[in-house]
C-alpha positions, 0 to 999 in steps of 0.5 A, a space after each residue: 755610121 753603122 751599128 757595131 754588133 759583137 756577142 749580141 751587144 750593140 754599140 750605136 754611133 756615139 757609143 764607145 767600146 773599151 778594148 783592154 789588152 792582156 798579153 800572154 807573152 814574156 816580152 811584151 813592150 808594155 808589161 814586160 811579161 807581167 801577165 804571161 803567167 796563166 793566173 796573172 793573165 786571168 787576174 788582169 782580165 778581172 781587173 780590166 772588166 772591173 775598170 769598165 772594159 767591154 772587150 778584152 783582147 788576148 795576145 800570144 805573140 809580141 808585135 815587134 821583132 823577138 823570139 820566134 813563136 810558132 802557131 802551136 806555141 801561140 795556141 798554147 798561150 791563148 786557147 786555154 785562157 780564152 776558154 777560162 775567160 769565157 767561163 769566168 765572164 760569160 757576157 764579156 766580148 773576147 778578142 784574140 790578136 792573131 794573124 794566123 787562121 789556124 790560131 783563129 780557128 782554135 780560139 773561135 772554137 774556144 769562145 772568142 767573139 772577135 779576131 783582131 788581125 793587126 797585120 792586115 790580112 797576110 793570111 786570107 784564111 782568117 776571114 774564112 774562119 771568122 765567117 765560119 764561126 760568126 765572129 767579128 774581124 778587125 781589118 788593119 793597115 800594116 803597110 803590107 809588111 811581114 808580121 813582126 817586122 819594122 820596115 826601113 824608110 817606108 813611104 806613102 804618097 798619101 798615107 791616109 788614102 792608103 790606109 782607107 783604101 786598104 782597110 775598106 778593101 779588106 772589110 769588103 772582102 771579109 763581108 763577101 766571104 761571109 763575115 757579118 758586116 756589122 761585126 767588121 771593124 777597120 784599124 789604121 794600125 798606128 806605128 805598124 808599117 808607119 813612122 811617127 809622121 805617118 801615125 800623126 797624119 792618120 791621127 789628124 785625119 781620122 775623120 776621113 776614115 770614120 766617114 767610110 761608115 765602117 766602125 774604126 778601132 784605134 790602138 794607140 796606147 803607149 805606142 812609140 809615136 806617142 813617146 816620140 811626139 813628146 820628146 822621146 818619152 819611155 813607155 811608162 811615161 806615155 799615159 797622158 799622151 795616150 789619153 789625149 790621143 784617145 780623146 782626139 780619136 773619139 772626137 773624130 768618130 772612132 768607136 773602139 779603143 784598145 788600151 792598157 788602162 781601161 778605167 782611165 780610158 773610160 773616164 776620158 771617153 766619158 768626158 768626150 761624150 759630155 763635151 760633144 753633147 752625145 746621149 
């Protein structure tokens, strides 16, 4: 495995990084707009840092279907927050969850260190922005679907092979465009362009993805596949399933964990570290 470098920090193999979610959206599936207000979002960042987050991932558009959010509105929601967080937490790694190059350029100029492209490279210009500004880039597998859509009856011959081929292809293209190789991550994107069966298969075989050598990010926190696996649990009852999934992912070599509860994730991953006998 390679060393992951973001904002001058190094995460070596066996070291886990916690990425806390802060959404400036009025319709987030998890917090239902609790951090939509500017001050509320800043307070959420403070709490995440206090809970042990290494990275804060700021988002301005709900992942699922909903009201249209154009690039100007997305920029309004995230750019000033990025600048404020950079001033407030100079050493924090700031990520922005966006698939749009025009948004990526504004937030990179405002101080973002990582562009989290959860929709799998639908805008090739985002990699060029990451290269220009020297930011990191997350290369995800979303089943080649349009952003914010939920495909009906999507199928794969081998979902893990598809995930690995697609994400590593994006990663190599990003590196060829000038994005620092040590700042590129790949993400299987559980539930994005996948049903619960697919997400579970990816989880069972995540070691095949980590074996590629690219640092792997997992974003499983409170997701639908966790709830469905446990009998249809609602979002606010998926915490235990989330922690179990994080531990299994860490055991298989995942490096970065996007979560809603940084403190609990930090404790769970510390247990994995001790169980594995890692330094």
